[in-house]
C-alpha positions in Angstrom: 46.5 46.9 -16.4 47.8 46.6 -19.9 45.9 44.6 -22.5 47.5 41.3 -23.5 48.3 41.4 -27.2 49.1 38.6 -29.7 52.6 38.7 -31.1 51.5 37.0 -34.4 48.8 39.6 -35.0 51.2 42.4 -34.2 53.9 41.1 -36.6 51.3 40.6 -39.3 50.1 44.2 -38.9 53.7 45.5 -38.9 54.4 43.7 -42.1 51.7 45.6 -43.9 51.6 45.2 -47.7 54.4 42.6 -47.5 52.0 40.0 -46.1 51.4 38.0 -49.3 51.1 34.2 -49.7 53.0 32.5 -52.5 50.9 30.9 -55.2 49.6 27.5 -54.3 46.8 25.4 -52.7 46.5 25.9 -48.9 44.4 24.0 -46.4 44.1 25.0 -42.7 47.2 23.1 -41.6 49.4 24.5 -44.3 48.2 28.1 -43.5 49.1 27.5 -39.8 52.6 26.2 -40.8 53.2 29.2 -43.1 51.9 31.6 -40.4 54.2 30.1 -37.8 57.2 30.3 -40.1 56.6 34.0 -40.9 55.4 34.9 -37.4 52.1 36.1 -38.9 48.6 35.4 -37.7 47.2 32.7 -40.1 43.6 33.8 -39.5 44.1 37.4 -40.6 46.5 36.2 -43.3 43.7 34.0 -44.7 41.2 36.9 -44.6 43.6 39.0 -46.6 44.4 36.1 -49.0 40.7 35.6 -49.9 40.8 38.8 -52.0 43.6 37.4 -54.2 42.5 33.7 -54.4 41.2 32.2 -57.6 39.2 29.4 -55.9 37.9 29.4 -52.3 36.5 26.3 -50.7 34.6 26.8 -47.5 31.5 26.0 -45.5 28.0 27.2 -46.6 27.8 29.4 -43.4 30.5 31.6 -44.8 28.1 32.6 -47.6 24.6 32.1 -46.0 25.0 33.2 -42.4 25.0 37.0 -42.6 26.9 37.3 -39.3 29.9 35.4 -40.8 29.5 36.5 -44.4 30.1 40.1 -43.6 33.6 39.2 -42.4 34.5 36.7 -45.1 32.4 37.1 -48.3 31.8 40.9 -48.6 35.0 41.4 -50.7 34.0 38.9 -53.4 33.4 40.3 -56.8 29.9 40.1 -58.3 31.4 38.2 -61.3 32.4 35.3 -58.9 30.8 31.9 -59.6 29.3 30.5 -56.5 28.9 26.7 -56.3 26.9 25.1 -53.5 28.0 21.4 -53.7 26.2 18.7 -51.7 23.3 21.2 -51.5 20.5 18.7 -50.9 19.9 20.3 -47.4 20.5 23.9 -48.5 17.0 25.0 -47.4 17.7 23.7 -43.9 21.1 25.4 -43.7 19.4 28.7 -44.7 16.8 28.4 -42.0 19.3 27.5 -39.3 21.4 30.6 -40.3 18.5 32.8 -39.3 17.1 30.9 -36.3 18.0 31.2 -32.7 17.2 29.0 -29.7 17.6 30.2 -26.1 17.2 28.3 -22.9 17.4 29.2 -19.2 21.0 28.3 -18.9 21.9 30.6 -21.8 20.0 33.5 -20.2 21.8 33.0 -16.9 25.1 33.0 -18.8 24.0 36.2 -20.6 23.3 37.9 -17.2 26.8 37.0 -16.0 28.3 38.3 -19.3 26.5 41.6 -18.8 27.9 41.9 -15.3 31.4 41.4 -16.7 30.8 44.0 -19.4 29.5 46.5 -16.8 32.6 46.0 -14.7 34.9 46.3 -17.7 33.1 49.5 -18.9 33.6 51.0 -15.4 37.3 50.0 -15.4 37.9 51.5 -18.9 36.0 54.7 -17.9 38.4 55.1 -15.0 41.6 54.4 -16.9 41.0 55.0 -20.6 37.8 57.1 -21.1 39.1 58.2 -24.5 38.5 54.8 -25.9 34.8 54.8 -25.0 34.4 58.4 -26.3 36.0 57.3 -29.6 33.5 54.5 -29.9 30.6 56.8 -29.1 31.7 59.3 -31.8 31.8 56.5 -34.3 28.4 55.2 -33.4 26.8 58.7 -33.7 27.8 58.9 -37.4 26.5 55.4 -38.0 28.2 52.0 -37.8 31.3 53.3 -39.5 33.6 50.9 -37.6 31.9 48.0 -39.3 31.9 49.7 -42.7 28.1 49.5 -43.0 27.7 53.0 -44.4 30.4 52.6 -47.0 28.9 49.5 -48.6 27.6 49.8 -52.1 24.1 48.6 -52.9 25.2 45.0 -53.8 27.2 44.6 -50.6 24.5 46.0 -48.3 22.6 42.7 -47.8 25.7 40.9 -46.6 27.0 43.6 -44.4 25.3 43.0 -41.1 23.3 40.2 -39.5 20.3 42.1 -40.7 19.2 41.8 -44.4 16.9 44.8 -44.6 18.9 47.5 -46.4 17.0 50.5 -44.8 18.5 49.6 -41.4 22.1 49.8 -42.8 21.6 53.5 -43.7 20.6 54.5 -40.2 22.8 55.4 -37.3 22.5 53.7 -33.9 19.7 55.1 -31.8 20.7 57.6 -29.1 19.4 55.5 -26.2 22.0 52.7 -26.8 25.0 54.7 -28.0 26.6 55.0 -24.6 28.0 51.7 -23.3 26.3 51.8 -19.9 22.9 52.6 -21.5 23.3 49.7 -23.9 24.1 47.3 -21.0 21.1 48.4 -19.0 19.0 48.0 -22.2 20.2 44.4 -22.7 19.6 43.6 -19.0 16.0 44.5 -19.4 15.7 42.3 -22.5 17.3 39.3 -20.7 15.0 39.7 -17.7 11.9 39.8 -20.0 13.0 36.6 -21.7 13.5 34.9 -18.3 10.1 36.0 -17.2 8.5 34.5 -20.4 10.3 31.2 -19.9 9.1 31.1 -16.2 5.5 31.6 -17.4 5.9 28.7 -20.0 7.4 26.4 -17.5 4.9 27.2 -14.7 1.8 25.2 -13.7 -0.4 27.2 -16.1 2.2 27.1 -18.9 2.4 25.0 -22.0 3.6 25.5 -25.6 3.0 29.0 -27.0 3.4 30.2 -30.5 3.5 33.9 -31.5 4.3 36.0 -34.5 7.3 38.3 -34.1 5.0 41.4 -34.0 2.9 39.9 -31.2 6.0 39.0 -29.2 7.5 42.5 -29.8 4.3 44.3 -28.7 4.2 42.2 -25.5 7.8 43.0 -24.8 7.4 46.7 -25.4 4.3 46.8 -23.2 6.1 44.9 -20.4 9.5 46.5 -20.4 9.2 50.0 -22.1 11.9 48.9 -24.6 11.6 50.3 -28.1 11.7 48.4 -31.3 14.4 50.5 -33.2 17.2 50.0 -30.7 16.5 46.2 -30.8 17.4 46.2 -34.5 20.9 47.3 -33.6 21.5 45.0 -30.6 23.8 42.6 -32.4 26.0 45.2 -34.1 26.1 47.3 -31.0 27.3 44.4 -28.8 30.0 43.5 -31.3 31.2 47.1 -31.4 31.4 47.2 -27.6 33.2 43.9 -27.3 35.8 45.1 -29.8 36.2 48.5 -28.1 36.7 46.8 -24.7 39.2 44.4 -26.4 37.6 41.3 -24.9 39.9 38.4 -25.5 37.7 35.3 -24.7 34.7 35.9 -26.9 33.3 32.3 -26.4 32.2 33.5 -22.9 29.8 35.9 -24.6 28.2 33.5 -27.0 24.9 33.3 -25.0 24.7 37.1 -24.9 25.4 37.2 -28.6 22.5 34.8 -29.2 20.2 37.1 -27.2 21.3 40.1 -29.2 20.9 38.2 -32.4 17.4 37.2 -31.3 16.5 40.8 -30.6 17.9 42.1 -34.0 16.1 39.4 -36.0 12.9 39.9 -34.0 12.7 43.7 -34.6 13.9 43.5 -38.2 11.3 41.0 -39.4 8.3 42.0 -37.2 6.5 43.9 -40.0 4.6 42.5 -43.0 3.9 38.8 -43.6 5.3 36.8 -40.6 8.4 34.9 -42.0 9.4 33.8 -38.5 7.6 32.0 -35.6 8.4 32.4 -32.0 7.8 29.1 -30.2 8.1 28.8 -26.4 8.2 25.2 -25.1 8.2 24.1 -21.5 10.6 21.3 -22.3 13.2 21.4 -25.1 15.1 18.4 -24.0 14.6 14.7 -24.7 16.2 13.6 -21.4 13.4 12.0 -19.3 12.7 13.8 -16.0 14.5 17.0 -17.0 12.7 20.2 -17.8 14.5 22.7 -20.0 12.1 25.5 -21.2 13.2 27.1 -24.5 12.4 30.1 -26.7 12.9 29.5 -30.4 13.0 32.1 -33.0 12.4 29.9 -36.0 12.9 31.2 -39.6 10.2 29.7 -41.8 11.4 31.0 -45.2 14.6 29.5 -46.5 14.8 32.1 -49.3 15.6 35.0 -46.8 19.2 33.8 -46.3 20.0 33.0 -49.9 18.2 35.9 -51.6 21.2 38.3 -51.2 23.5 35.7 -52.9 21.2 35.5 -55.9 20.9 39.3 -56.1 24.6 40.0 -55.7 26.3 37.3 -57.8 25.9 36.7 -61.5 26.3 32.9 -61.5 25.1 30.5 -58.8 25.2 26.7 -59.1 23.3 24.5 -56.7 24.4 20.8 -57.2 24.2 17.5 -55.3 23.7 13.8 -56.0 20.3 13.9 -54.2 18.4 17.0 -55.3 15.1 15.0 -55.8 12.6 16.1 -56.8 14.6 18.9 -58.4 11.5 21.1 -59.1 10.9 21.7 -55.4 14.1 23.6 -54.7 13.2 26.7 -56.8 10.0 27.0 -54.8 11.7 26.6 -51.5 14.5 29.1 -52.3 12.3 31.4 -54.5 14.3 31.7 -57.7 14.0 30.8 -61.3 16.8 28.5 -62.6 18.1 29.2 -66.1 19.2 25.6 -66.3 17.7 22.7 -64.3 19.2 19.3 -65.1 19.0 15.8 -63.6 21.8 13.5 -64.9 22.4 9.8 -65.1 25.5 8.2 -63.8 28.1 7.2 -66.4 29.3 3.7 -65.7 31.0 0.9 -67.5 29.1 -1.8 -65.5 26.0 -1.9 -63.3 27.9 -1.0 -60.2 25.0 -0.4 -57.8 22.1 -2.7 -57.2 19.1 -1.1 -55.4 16.7 -3.6 -53.9 13.3 -2.9 -52.4 12.6 -5.5 -49.7 8.9 -5.3 -48.6 8.5 -8.7 -46.9 10.4 -11.0 -44.5 11.1 -14.6 -45.2 7.7 -15.4 -43.7 6.0 -13.1 -46.3 4.9 -10.7 -43.5 5.0 -7.0 -44.7 7.8 -5.0 -43.0 7.7 -1.2 -42.3 8.7 1.3 -39.7 5.3 3.0 -39.9 4.3 4.1 -36.4 1.5 1.4 -36.2 3.9 -1.4 -37.3 7.2 -0.6 -35.8 6.5 -2.1 -32.4 5.2 -5.4 -33.9 7.4 -8.3 -32.8 7.1 -9.9 -36.3 8.5 -6.8 -38.0 11.3 -6.5 -35.5 12.2 -10.2 -35.9 12.0 -10.0 -39.7 14.3 -6.9 -39.8 16.8 -8.7 -37.5 16.7 -12.0 -39.6 17.2 -9.9 -42.8 20.3 -8.2 -41.3 21.8 -11.5 -40.2 21.2 -13.1 -43.6 22.6 -10.1 -45.5 25.7 -10.0 -43.3 26.2 -13.7 -43.8 26.6 -13.4 -47.6 28.0 -9.8 -48.0 31.8 -9.5 -47.4 33.6 -6.7 -45.5 31.6 -3.7 -44.4 27.8 -3.2 -44.1 26.2 0.0 -42.9 22.6 0.0 -41.6 20.6 3.2 -41.1 17.5 3.6 -38.8 14.9 6.4 -38.8 15.8 7.8 -35.4 18.0 7.2 -32.3 15.1 6.1 -30.2 13.9 3.6 -32.8 17.5 2.2 -33.2 17.9 1.8 -29.4 14.5 0.0 -29.0 15.1 -2.4 -31.9 18.6 -3.2 -30.8 17.3 -4.0 -27.4 14.6 -6.3 -28.8 17.2 -8.0 -31.1 19.4 -8.6 -28.0 16.5 -10.3 -26.2 15.7 -12.4 -29.3 19.4 -13.6 -29.6 19.7 -11.9 -33.0 22.7 -9.8 -32.0 24.5 -13.0 -31.0 23.9 -14.5 -34.4 25.0 -11.2 -36.0 28.4 -11.3 -34.2 29.1 -14.7 -35.7 29.4 -13.0 -39.1 30.6 -9.5 -38.4 31.6 -7.2 -35.5 28.9 -4.7 -34.5 29.5 -1.0 -34.1 26.8 1.6 -33.1 26.6 5.4 -33.7 25.8 7.4 -30.6 25.0 11.1 -30.0 28.5 11.4 -28.6 30.9 12.6 -31.3 34.0 11.1 -29.7 32.4 7.7 -29.2 31.1 7.6 -32.8 34.6 8.6 -34.1 36.2 5.8 -32.1 33.5 3.3 -33.4 34.1 4.4 -37.0 37.9 3.9 -36.6 37.5 0.4 -35.2 34.9 -0.4 -37.9 37.4 0.4 -40.5 40.1 -1.7 -38.8 37.7 -4.6 -38.7 37.0 -4.2 -42.4 40.8 -3.9 -43.2 41.6 -7.1 -41.2 39.0 -9.2 -43.1 36.8 -9.9 -40.0 34.1 -7.7 -41.5 31.8 -5.3 -39.6 28.3 -3.8 -39.5 27.8 -0.2 -38.5 24.4 0.7 -37.1 23.6 4.4 -37.5 20.9 7.0 -37.9 19.5 8.9 -40.8 20.1 12.7 -40.3 23.0 11.7 -37.9 26.7 12.5 -38.3 27.5 9.4 -40.2 24.7 9.8 -42.8 26.1 13.1 -44.0 29.9 13.4 -43.9 31.3 9.9 -43.9 32.2 8.0 -47.0 32.0 4.2 -47.0 34.0 3.6 -50.2 35.4 0.2 -51.4 35.3 -2.6 -48.8 34.2 -0.2 -46.1 30.7 -0.2 -47.6 29.7 -3.1 -49.8 26.0 -2.6 -48.8 23.9 0.1 -47.2 20.6 -1.0 -45.6 17.9 1.7 -45.0 15.4 0.4 -42.4 12.3 2.4 -43.0 11.7 5.9 -44.4 13.3 8.7 -42.3 10.4 11.1 -41.9 10.8 14.1 -39.7 9.2 14.1 -36.2 5.8 15.6 -37.3 4.8 16.7 -33.8 7.6 19.2 -33.7 6.1 22.7 -33.2 8.8 24.3 -35.3 8.1 21.9 -38.2 4.4 22.4 -37.9 4.9 26.2 -38.2 7.1 25.7 -41.3 4.7 23.3 -43.0 1.9 25.8 -42.5 4.0 28.6 -44.0 5.0 26.5 -47.0 1.3 25.5 -47.6 0.0 29.1 -47.3 2.7 31.0 -49.2 4.4 28.6 -51.6 1.4 26.2 -52.1 3.7 23.2 -51.2 1.4 20.6 -49.6 2.4 19.2 -46.2 2.6 15.6 -47.4 4.6 16.5 -50.5 7.3 18.3 -48.4 7.5 15.5 -45.8 7.9 12.9 -48.6 10.5 15.0 -50.4 12.5 15.6 -47.2 12.4 11.9 -46.1 13.4 10.6 -49.5 16.3 13.0 -49.9 17.6 11.8 -46.5 17.2 8.1 -47.6 19.0 8.8 -50.8 21.8 10.5 -48.9 22.2 7.5 -46.7 22.3 4.8 -49.4 24.5 7.1 -51.6 27.3 6.6 -49.0 28.0 3.2 -50.7 29.3 4.4 -54.1 32.3 6.8 -54.2 34.2 6.2 -57.5 33.9 4.7 -61.0 35.5 1.4 -59.8 33.5 1.1 -56.6 30.3 -1.0 -56.3 27.7 -1.7 -53.6 24.2 -2.7 -52.7 21.4 -0.3 -51.7 18.8 -2.1 -49.6 15.5 -0.2 -49.1 13.7 -2.2 -46.4 10.2 -0.9 -46.1 7.0 -1.9 -48.0 6.3 1.9 -48.7 9.3 2.1 -51.0 7.3 -0.1 -53.4 4.8 2.7 -54.0 5.6 4.7 -57.1 4.9 8.1 -55.4 7.7 7.3 -52.9 10.1 5.5 -55.2 10.0 8.1 -58.0 11.4 10.8 -55.6 14.7 8.9 -55.6 17.5 10.5 -57.7 17.7 9.6 -61.4 21.1 7.9 -61.0 19.6 5.4 -58.5 16.4 4.9 -60.5 18.4 4.0 -63.7 19.4 0.8 -61.9 16.1 0.1 -60.1 14.5 -2.4 -62.5 11.1 -3.9 -62.1 12.6 -7.2 -61.0 14.2 -5.5 -57.9 10.9 -4.3 -56.4 8.6 -5.9 -53.9 11.1 -8.6 -52.8 11.0 -10.9 -49.8 14.3 -11.4 -47.9 14.9 -14.8 -49.5 14.6 -13.5 -53.1 16.7 -10.4 -52.2 19.5 -12.7 -51.0 19.6 -14.4 -54.4 20.0 -11.0 -56.1 22.7 -10.1 -53.6 24.7 -13.2 -54.4 24.3 -12.8 -58.1 25.4 -9.1 -58.0 28.5 -9.9 -55.8 29.5 -12.7 -58.3 29.4 -10.2 -61.2 31.2 -7.5 -59.3 33.9 -9.9 -58.2 35.3 -10.2 -61.7 38.4 -8.2 -62.7 37.8 -4.7 -64.0 38.2 -4.3 -67.7 40.5 -1.3 -68.1 39.4 -0.6 -71.7 35.7 -0.4 -70.6 36.8 1.9 -67.7 38.5 4.3 -70.0 35.2 4.8 -72.0 33.6 6.6 -69.0 36.6 8.8 -68.1 37.4 12.1 -69.9 41.0 12.3 -71.1 42.9 15.5 -70.2 42.9 16.7 -73.9 39.1 16.5 -73.9 38.8 18.4 -70.7 41.0 21.2 -72.1 39.0 21.2 -75.3 35.7 21.6 -73.3 37.2 24.3 -71.1 38.2 26.3 -74.2 34.8 25.8 -75.8 32.8 26.9 -72.7 30.3 29.7 -73.6 30.5 33.0 -71.8 28.0 33.0 -68.9 24.9 35.1 -69.3 23.8 37.4 -66.5 22.5 35.7 -63.4 22.4 32.1 -64.8 21.3 30.4 -61.6 21.6 26.6 -62.1 20.3 23.4 -60.5 22.0 20.1 -61.3 21.5 16.7 -59.8 24.2 14.1 -60.4 26.3 11.6 -58.6 29.6 13.3 -58.1 31.6 10.1 -57.8 35.0 10.6 -59.5 37.7 8.0 -60.1 
């Protein structure tokens, strides 16, 4: 039958050179409205408009994930200035961009997808063999269809989902050029991965960790597959899906993951292992459910960002929580021309960090594994939350170290009657792993704050709320951080990465874990201040925050307000500081004082005119609170 086409795409293609956007600022909704009005596909219109835009704002993945970057960022000029804002987790984003996780369900889906492809190839051969022949001709002369052989040296690294430039200058191996041969090749690969998962999940199984080279040798011995075709699996699959004009690409996500796994595995199998392959019999946290997984874990964050540093002259990495700032050049393997940590410019002491180390009964409080189950600690944390909510107006946000810890402590508080006391002062809302539930809870939390009833939102560090949600003004008069949010140190992927950092970058395990935990804590408490006129309390509730080696890893703009008198407090003393701070902040804002910390338009224009010309490759690290009025 005939292939269903999109009228918006067809109209866009027919318009040709005339498809230009008027000057202006466009978000996704405005692009859709303009596209509908003109009858043009907004997606392809945007991809074309990228080449003419002065400023582009998009997700990190559009630059760092090579699979996406080859479609979006390959046209950007080398003179472009790249700014990674909110880049405190940039190393994690780099690692995720080059890591793949596959479970049994994904492999079953991949098998079904290969069956569909096989049927589609047979159908096309019978009705339109010329199309497959055309693809075959293209592949023989290299991956011309994707433009890989036409890239210049600077573009090569972003052109495929493989970063090694030597691969880009080869043509697809003969044994996977024909569609039916490639499908048979992928079936063998999927069956091998299924067999490995069965072994891990079996009675003699268990966690296994291998280097890419060892995994590849085992695969080649067991399946007679060769390494070279594996390098092209991802590009070859994309080419085939385009040739067959597959409309619902989401159905092929699992197969794409397998092809991505194969390509990364074969590409990075030589030399120092920068990846680890970890097979676990159970990759789920649901009790009683087994879900064996294969994880191809990237261990070196610099792999994904290296092409950016190589290709672009100016790269700025900035965030309010890049602390300690000197660790980022090590993790990302670059030498910054400028590395600066800035104070916050304020006209009044608008944040009050307090380190609470003891409850009202003088018992030390901490979420250390040995102490977290202690009923005295649980009771003191609960009593502290009740007392704080009794004297702080409007919204209070509390962060816990993990979902499991939050669930257990809320259960204990309920049994102790603490939740009942809490609801006398504020309504209680809780973050869950369900996005829809959490969004609804946030909406109702804001309504409770707006109505004057007040609310407390219980959430988790590293969760959805800790990253993207702002609690400005009355929505967040205080943030409480219960404990220090360390990563789960028994994770096999984390253990492999820590070992890699120690061996190759000389970053000690404890230094990285402290750095990672404190940047997450800073990110959580930073939710409270969002503008020059805003104010809020930052409560760090754990005796370990009193130690200089932990405390000094907080950002400079928090440390400038963390005076000696705000350390090592009991709950009672902290409440006195809270009341005093709220009394001061309750006074009317002095407009003259506010103007002293804002730049007038004339001054901005003067600074813009006096800006020096950028030197070649001035990679820059800055840490500052990006609150604007």
